C-alpha positions as CSV (number, residue, x, y, z in Angstrom):
1,M,2.7,-12.5,-9.5
2,A,0.9,-9.8,-7.5
3,G,-1.7,-10.6,-4.6
4,L,-2.0,-9.3,-0.7
5,M,-0.6,-10.6,2.0
6,I,-1.5,-10.0,6.2
7,V,1.3,-7.5,7.6
8,Q,1.1,-9.9,11.0
9,T,4.9,-8.6,13.3
10,L,6.1,-6.1,13.6
11,E,9.4,-7.8,11.8
12,Q,7.1,-8.6,8.9
13,L,6.8,-4.7,8.8
14,Q,10.1,-3.9,9.0
15,A,10.7,-6.3,6.6
16,V,8.3,-4.7,4.1
17,I,9.9,-1.0,4.2
18,E,13.1,-2.3,3.5
19,E,11.8,-4.3,0.8
20,S,10.8,-1.3,-1.1
21,N,14.0,-0.6,-1.4
22,T,14.0,-3.3,-4.0
23,K,10.4,-2.6,-5.2
24,P,8.4,0.1,-4.1
25,V,5.4,-1.3,-2.2
26,L,1.5,-0.5,-1.3
27,L,0.8,-1.4,2.5
28,Y,-3.2,-0.8,2.5
29,K,-4.2,-1.0,6.6
30,H,-7.8,-2.1,6.7
31,S,-11.0,-3.3,8.9
32,S,-13.4,-5.5,8.4
33,Q,-16.0,-3.4,10.7
34,C,-16.2,-0.5,8.1
35,G,-18.1,-0.8,5.3
36,S,-15.3,1.5,3.8
37,S,-12.5,-0.8,3.5
38,R,-14.9,-2.7,2.5
39,V,-15.0,-0.9,-0.9
40,A,-11.6,0.0,-1.0
41,H,-10.7,-3.9,-0.9
42,S,-12.7,-3.9,-4.2
43,G,-10.8,-0.8,-5.5
44,L,-7.3,-2.8,-4.4
45,N,-8.3,-5.9,-5.8
46,L,-10.4,-4.7,-9.1
47,F,-6.1,-3.1,-8.9
48,I,-5.0,-6.4,-8.9
49,S,-6.7,-8.7,-11.9
50,R,-7.7,-4.8,-14.5
51,Y,-3.7,-3.7,-14.1
52,A,-1.7,-6.9,-13.2
53,P,1.4,-5.9,-15.5
54,I,1.7,-2.9,-13.3
55,A,0.8,-4.8,-10.6
56,N,3.1,-7.0,-10.8
57,Q,5.8,-5.2,-10.6
58,I,4.8,-3.6,-6.6
59,S,4.5,-5.2,-3.9
60,I,1.1,-5.0,-1.9
61,Y,0.6,-6.3,1.6
62,V,-2.1,-5.8,4.1
63,V,-2.0,-4.3,7.8
64,R,-5.6,-5.2,8.8
65,V,-5.8,-2.6,12.1
66,L,-8.5,-4.7,13.7
67,E,-6.4,-7.8,15.0
68,E,-2.9,-6.1,14.6
69,K,-3.5,-3.3,16.1
70,H,0.2,-2.2,17.4
71,L,1.5,-2.8,13.4
72,S,-1.3,0.4,12.4
73,A,-0.1,2.8,15.2
74,Q,3.9,1.8,14.0
75,V,3.0,2.6,10.6
76,T,1.4,6.2,11.7
77,A,4.4,6.4,14.3
78,Q,6.9,6.0,11.6
79,F,5.4,7.4,8.7
80,G,4.7,10.4,10.5
81,I,1.0,10.2,8.4
82,P,-2.0,10.6,10.7
83,H,-4.3,6.9,10.6
84,V,-8.0,6.5,8.9
85,S,-9.6,3.7,7.9
86,P,-9.1,2.8,5.4
87,Q,-6.1,3.8,4.5
88,I,-3.6,3.3,1.5
89,L,0.2,3.8,1.9
90,L,2.6,3.5,-0.9
91,I,6.2,3.1,0.4
92,D,8.9,3.9,-1.9
93,Q,12.8,3.9,-0.7
94,E,11.6,3.8,3.0
95,R,9.6,6.7,2.3
96,V,5.5,7.1,2.0
97,V,5.7,9.4,-1.6
98,W,1.6,9.2,-2.3
99,H,-0.9,7.4,0.5
100,A,-5.4,7.9,-0.3
101,S,-8.0,6.8,2.4
102,H,-11.4,6.5,2.1
103,Q,-12.7,6.5,-1.8
104,H,-9.7,7.2,-3.3
105,I,-8.5,3.8,-3.0
106,N,-9.9,3.0,-6.0
107,S,-8.0,0.4,-9.3
108,S,-7.8,3.8,-11.3
109,N,-6.2,6.0,-8.4
110,L,-3.9,2.9,-8.1
111,Y,-2.7,2.4,-11.5
112,Q,-1.9,5.7,-12.2
113,V,-0.5,6.7,-9.4
114,T,2.2,3.6,-9.2
115,L,2.9,4.0,-13.3
116,K,4.3,7.0,-12.8
117,L,6.0,5.7,-9.9
118,L,7.6,2.7,-12.2
119,Q,7.8,4.8,-14.8
120,S,9.8,7.5,-13.2
121,K,12.3,5.0,-11.5
122,H,13.0,2.4,-15.6
123,Q,13.7,6.4,-16.6
124,G,16.7,7.2,-14.0
125,G,13.8,9.8,-11.5
126,G,14.6,8.0,-8.5
127,T,10.8,8.2,-6.4
128,T,8.2,10.9,-7.4
């Protein structure tokens, strides 16, 4: 079942990235001090509940940018995508295939990009 699992260690982060070799991963960078993050968090939860058949085919993880600042920095360094908060990355085969921030993190966008990726994988097309 899809859910929000918090990444708290570098080892967990590396395991999440490796997991993307077998199942797409959404990695959400959340700040508890940011109003935009609260809105994005609601959009992510709405995606999980509204589009459960799609959400259940991926793994979803959270990096809390204040509590685990070093992990947020590691994500930025590893993928070369400048940090903003909130931010979400769709990772497949250890590569970011899509990312968004702020108001672009919503249930509709998450549904569209994950569906497109999953369809391409099922058709043998690899990633987008």
